[in-house]
N, C-alpha and C positions, 0 to 999 in steps of 0.2 A: 504494500500500500504506500510505502514511502516513495516509490517510483511514480505513482499516480499523483501524489502531492507535488513532487518536484516537476513533473510534466505540466501540471496545471499552472503552477507558478511561472514556469518558463514561458508558456503560451501567453499568460497575462502580462509578463514583462515585455515580451516582443510586441504585443499589441500596444502597450504603454509607449514604447519607443517610437513605433510607427505613428501613433497619434500625436506625440510631441513633435515629430518631424513634420507632420501635416500642418499642425497649428503654426509652427515657426515659419514654414514655407508660405502659408496663407498670409501671415503678417508681412513677410518680405515682398510678396506680390502686391498686397494692398497698398503698402507704402512705396511702391514702385522702385524698390531696390533691385528686384528681379523682374524679368519680363518673360511672359509665357510664349513670346515669339522666338525665344532662344530654344533650340531643339532639346538640349539637355534638361532645361527647366521644365519645358512642356511635357516631356516624357515622365519626369519625376512627379510633376503635379497630377497628370492624368492617371498615372499608375497608383499614386496614393489615394486619389479619389475613387478609383475602381476597387481598391482594397477596403476602403472604409465606408463606402456607400451602403453595403448590407448592414452595417452597424448604425449608421446615421439615418437611414431611410425610415425605419419604424419609429425612431424617436421624433423625426420631423413630422410624421403623421399625427403624433400625439400632442406635440407642442402647438401652442397658438402661433399664428402667422405674425412674425415681427419683421416689418419691412426693413431690409438691409442688414439685419442682424441674425445670424444663424447661431442659435443656442444649442443645437444638437451636439457639436463637439464637446461643449462644456458638460452637458448632461451625461454623455457617454464617458467622459473622463471621470466624472464623479462616480458613476456606476462601476467603472473599472477599479477605482481605488477602494470602493466598498467591497467589491468581490475579493480583492487582494487581502484586505484586512480580515474579512470573514474567513478566508482560507488560513491565514496566519493564526487567527485566534482559535481555530478548530484543528490545528495541525496535529494535536494529540490523537485525534480520531484516525489519522492515517498511519500512525505508528503502531505496530503490533508487538507485543512482548513475547 
């Protein structure tokens, strides 16, 4: 069971880093530090969007429409942190004696 705990934590950590990269990239694009007309930036941006859209899509359907402000990444980030903390607080369940 320890392996299951470690695998779940690894998956949540990878999703955490991908979400952080997406959030930082969105800020850099919004403040015009990076331009999506650059091929590398466009590939990275569209790739991260395709990875995270299955996570953000259901959240966007639940949240009210806020013009120009997407709260789905924030809500997904909070849910991810809650999941990580719940796993850490219940880590004893995964260890067998």
